[in-house]
N, C-alpha and C positions, 0 to 999 in steps of 0.2 A: 440527416446531419452526419457529416463525416469529420472526424478529428484525427490528427496524427497521434502516434504513440506518445510523443513528447507532450502534446497538448493534454492528452488523457492523464498522463502522469502528473502534470501541473494541476489539473482539476483535483485529483486525489490528494496531492500534497496540501493544497490550499484548504480543502474540506477538512482534512485531519488537523491542520493548524488551527482552523476556526473553532474546532471542538477541543482545543488545548491538548492535543497529542504531544507527547514528549519525544525528543531525540529523533526527529523525522529525517530519514535518509532516502534519497532517490538515487538509484544506481542504473547507469546506462549499460545494459547487457548486449547491445547491438554488436554483432560479430563474435560475442562470447557464448551465446546461448541460442539454441534452435527453438527453445520453449517460448521465450518472450523477449521484448525489447527493453523493458524497464521493470525493476522492483521498486516499490515504495514500501518502506519499513518504518514503523513507528511503535511507540509504547504508550500504554495507559496506566494510570496509577491503581486502578481497581476494575473489577469486572463490569460494573455499571458504566464506567467511563469508556471502557473498551467497546461495549455495545453501542454507546452513543456515537463514538468515532466511526465505527463501521456503518451505522445507519446513515450518518451524514455523508460519508464517501459514496455510498450507494445512491442516495437521493440526489446529490450534486452531479454525479456522473449521468444519472438518468435525465436530469433536467438539462444539463449543458451538452451532453453528447448523445442522448437518446439510447443509451446502452444499459442493459442489465448484465450482471456477471454471468459468464458461461457456467461457472460453478462457484460454490462457496463451501468452505469447510471450517469446522471448529466452533460453531456457535454454541453447541451443547457444552463443550468443555470450558469455554470462555477463558482460556489462557493464551490461545493463538487462533486468530481468525484469518483465513485466507480468502481473498476475493480475486477470482481469475477473470480478467477481461480480455484474454487472448494476448494482446501485445503488451499489456501491463498487468502485473500481479501485485496486489496490495496485501501486505502482511502486517497485522496489528497484534501486538503482543502485550502480555503482562511482563514486567521486567525480568522475573526469574525464568520465564520461558524464552525470552529473547536472549538472555545470557546463555542458556543451555544450547540453543540451536545455532547461535552465532552466524547468521546468514551473511553479515558484513565481512566476516573473516573468510567464509567459504567462497564468496565472490569478491575477494580482495583485489583482484585485478581490474574490476569494473570501475570506470570513472564515476565519481559522484557528481550529481547535478543539483545546483542550488536554485530551486524554483521559487524561493521566498524572498528574492532580492527586491 
């Protein structure tokens, strides 16, 4: 099963949305970063919801793209979980951690992509 980075980001966004993630942002980093092509950033209201969102993203990507994350960070702290799929990196935050790290501002030059149309 082969999917493009854009398709992979769309799967992640849809999965997060289905689990009621808040303020979902997909950023196209193509040409701006050597690390990945897309960031998917979202928030959850509490640690339990954060875990449910991350689980859904992992399950949906596995089912639809046949991929496991290359790495994942933050499950223990449960304020910011990062799933690295190579071309797509998913960041799921609790609101205070998202405000602190401000990835959208850090990557402010990156175009945003609306996968929920």
